[in-house]
C-alpha positions as CSV (number, residue, x, y, z in Angstrom):
1,M,0.9,-4.8,-2.7
2,G,2.3,-3.4,0.5
3,A,3.6,-0.1,1.6
4,D,7.1,-1.2,0.9
5,D,6.3,-1.7,-2.8
6,K,4.7,1.7,-3.0
7,I,7.7,3.4,-1.4
8,S,10.1,1.5,-3.7
9,N,8.1,2.6,-6.8
10,K,8.1,6.2,-5.6
11,A,11.8,6.1,-4.9
12,E,12.3,4.7,-8.4
13,E,10.3,7.6,-9.9
14,L,12.4,10.1,-7.9
15,G,15.6,8.4,-9.0
16,G,14.4,8.7,-12.6
17,K,13.8,12.4,-12.1
18,V,17.3,12.9,-10.8
19,K,18.8,10.9,-13.6
20,E,16.8,12.9,-16.2
21,G,18.0,16.2,-14.5
22,V,21.6,15.1,-14.5
23,G,21.4,14.0,-18.1
24,R,19.9,17.4,-19.1
25,A,22.5,19.3,-17.1
26,T,25.4,17.4,-18.7
27,D,23.9,17.2,-22.2
28,D,23.8,13.4,-21.9
29,E,20.7,12.6,-24.0
30,R,21.0,8.9,-23.2
31,L,21.0,9.5,-19.4
32,E,18.1,11.9,-19.8
33,A,16.1,9.3,-21.8
34,E,16.9,6.6,-19.2
35,G,15.6,8.9,-16.5
36,R,12.3,9.4,-18.4
37,A,12.0,5.7,-19.0
38,D,12.6,5.0,-15.3
39,Q,9.8,7.4,-14.4
40,G,7.4,5.9,-16.9
41,E,8.1,2.4,-15.6
42,S,7.5,3.6,-12.0
43,K,4.3,5.3,-12.9
44,F,3.1,2.2,-14.7
45,K,3.8,0.2,-11.5
46,Q,2.1,2.7,-9.4
47,A,-1.0,2.5,-11.6
48,G,-1.0,-1.2,-11.2
49,E,-0.8,-0.8,-7.4
50,K,-3.8,1.5,-7.5
51,L,-5.8,-1.0,-9.7
52,K,-5.0,-3.8,-7.2
53,D,-6.1,-1.6,-4.3
54,S,-9.3,-0.8,-6.0
55,A,-10.0,-4.4,-6.9
56,K,-9.4,-5.3,-3.2
57,D,-11.8,-2.6,-2.1
58,V,-14.5,-3.9,-4.4
59,K,-13.9,-7.4,-3.2
60,D,-14.1,-6.3,0.4
61,A,-17.3,-4.4,-0.3
62,F,-19.0,-7.6,-1.5
63,K,-17.9,-9.5,1.6
64,R,-20.0,-7.2,3.8
């Protein structure tokens, strides 16, 4: 995955934090939960990106 995907995932995580904070500030439990879910989804995607990067590094190491 490229840098664009990594930036997009990080932006999604930050958006989730904002949504969670707004939900907490306005006592909107649903919005707060959506924010936490957005963050979790983003972190899951980021973990997948790291796994792909690691697999690529291993593949490249065997090419040498």
